N, C-alpha and C positions, 0 to 999 in steps of 0.2 A: 673429422676434419671439418674446421669452422666454415660456415658459408661465407660467400663473397658479399659483404655488406658495407655499405658507407656510413661510418659513425659520424654523428653530428653533435653540436653544441646544444642545439635546440630542435626538437621534433614537433611534427603537427599531426592532425587527423589522419592524413594520407599516409604518413610513416607508420602510424599504428595499424592501418589496415594492411600495409606492406608486410609489416612484421608478422601479423596473424597469418598472412598467406604463406609466409616462410615457414612458420611453425607447423601449419597444416600440410605442408607439401611434403613429398618424399624426400628423405634426407633431413627432415626438420625434427620436430620434438615427437616422440612416440606418443607421449600422454595427450598433447593437443590434438594430434591426428586421430586419436581414438575416441574423441569426445563427440556426443550428439546433443541435440536440443534436450532430450530427456535427461542425459547424464549430468547436464550442468545447470538446469533450470533453477535448482534450489540455490545455486551460487548467486544468481541474480537477486534473489530475495535476501539473502545474508548481506550482500554488498549494500542493498538498499538500506537495511536497517542500520549498517554501519555509517551511511550517510546522515541519517536521523540521529544517530548518537553524536555524531560531530557537530551537527546544528544544535542539538540540545546542550552540548558543552561549549558552544560558541568558539570553537576550535577552527579557525580558518585553515591552518596548515594540514589538519586532519581531514577537513572538508574537500580541500583540493585533492588530496590523495584518494580519498573514498570515492569521489566523483569520477576520478580517473579508472577506478575498479569497476564502477557501474558502466562507464563508456566502453571498457575493454569487453564486458559481457554483451553489450550491443554489437560491437564489431564481430565479436566471436560468433554470434547467431547469424550475423548478416553474411559472413564469409562462408559459413556452412551453406547457406542458401545460394550464395553466388556460385558455389562449387556445382549445385545441382541446375544452375542456370534459371533459377527462379526469380531472385531479385538480389541486389546488392545494397552496399550502405548508402550509395547515393539514392537508390529507391526509396529506403527509409526516411532520408532527409526530404526527399521530394514529396513524400506522402504527408509528413508532419506539417511542412510547409503549407501545402496546400489545405490542410485541415485548418490551420490557424488562420489563414486568409478567409476561408469560408465561414468561419465561426466568429470572425470579428467583423461583421458588415458595417459596424459603427465606426471602425478605423479605415477599412479598405473599401468600403461602399458608402452608400448614402442614407443608411439607417441612423436615426438618432435615438439615444438612450438616456435615461434619467437615473444614473447611479448604478453601482455594481450589482445589486439585486436584479435589475432589468437585464444586465449582461448575461447573468447566470440563466435567467428565465429564456432569453433568446438562444443561448447555447444549447439548452436542453431541446428546445422546439427544432433547432437546426439538426442536432444529433438525431432525433427521432425521425426527421424527415429523410435524412441521408441514409440511415441504416434501415429505412422502410418499416419502422415500428408503428403499427397502426393502433395498438392499444397500450394501456399502462401496463398489463401484465407481460407484453413482449418487451417493454422497456426494464421492467424488473427482472425478466429473465436474462437480461444482459448484464446483470451485476455478477461478477464472477464468484462462483461458489467457493474458489480458493481464497477469497479475501478472509482475514481474521474474523471470527464469527460475529462479536460485538459490531464491527464496522459494517459488515455485510447486513446485519439486522438493522442498523440505523439507516443505511442507504435503502433498503427494501421500503422501511416505514415511511421514509422521507417521499419516495415516489408514490407510494400509495396516498400519503397525505395531500398530494398535489391534485389528486383525483377525488378529494372529498372524504376519504377513508381514514379516520384518525380518532384518537381518544381526546376528549376536551381537556385543556389544560387543568382545570379544577379537579378532574378525576383521576389524574395520573398517580397521586399518592395512594389512592384507595385501591386502583388498579394494581399497583406493585404490591401492596399488602394482601390483597387477595390472592395474588399468585404465590406469595410467601407462606401464607396459611395453608395452601394446598400440600405442602411438605409434611404437615402433620398427619396426612392420610397416607403418606408413603413416600419416600425418597425414590424417585425413578429418574431415568434419563429425561422422560417428557416433563415431569415436574420441574426438575432443575433447569431444563432448557426454556420453560415458560417464564421461570423466575429470571433467568438472564435477559430473555426477550423484554420482559417488563423493564428490567433495569436499563436496558438500551433505550427503551422508549422515555423513561424518565430523563435520562441524560440528554436525549435528542430535544425533548420538549423545553428543557432548561438551558439549551445551548452548551452543554457539556460534553467534551470528547470522552466517550465511555472508556475507550482504550487508554487514554492518558490518565483518567481517573483510576483505573485499576492498577497502572504501572505505578502511580504515585503511592497508593495504599500499599501495594507490594513492597516498595521502597521502605515505607514505614515499618512493615513487618519485619523486614530484614534487619533494619536498624534497632528495633525493639528486641529482636531475638538475639542479636549480638550482645546487647546490655544483659539480657537474661542469662546467657551462657557464661558471661564474665563475672556475674554476681556471685558470691559465696552461697552455699547450699541453703543456709539459714535465712538467707536475704533475697531469694529468688522470688520474683513476681509470679503471679498466677498466669501462666500461659496455656492452660488446659483449653481455654476458649479465648480466641482472639477478640479484643474489644478495641 
């Protein structure tokens, strides 16, 4: 039996919250009701990457749809906590509004800034103060381990650099080569990890997004392999080692 619900020509965030409450309630959807934070946590990651895909494709229609999917995940998690009496969607909105006001004193307060770099510096300082991070290592520990490994490496290096621990710009190529040469002594998890960490450092020092760089070279490999696969046997290029 269908639930008693008022259908509309146009819905808003309150309707989305109500729909999720209905889906989770007795008589609603068995699948939605059975979910937990843990069971759907990967969905949020997947939906976020689909937003990024829409941005990369400059597809506004897809962007609107995928942002809706991300918003659904936020509402889903919020309603679960609402059911336990911990917080609700309004609490989530209240928290982020207060954070934005607090971290933009140059807009909502009497602080003056000179450009975007100073905004970021202030943001980091306010973040460390509000999270009671007394040392750089505490700030580094706040970088989620669940981030993509290259992204996490760059963030950790960047935080360390602000405390004066970094490799000189002129030494970065030598540093990367040194780590690559260690592979000659044996390819292990440690040596591969060191090489990737060096690659992340090289990208960061040259203002290159390592994740984006690897994505683009993977795209190139995909295109090249497609050409290799289509080529007649006698004309196939050497793909034994990818150049």
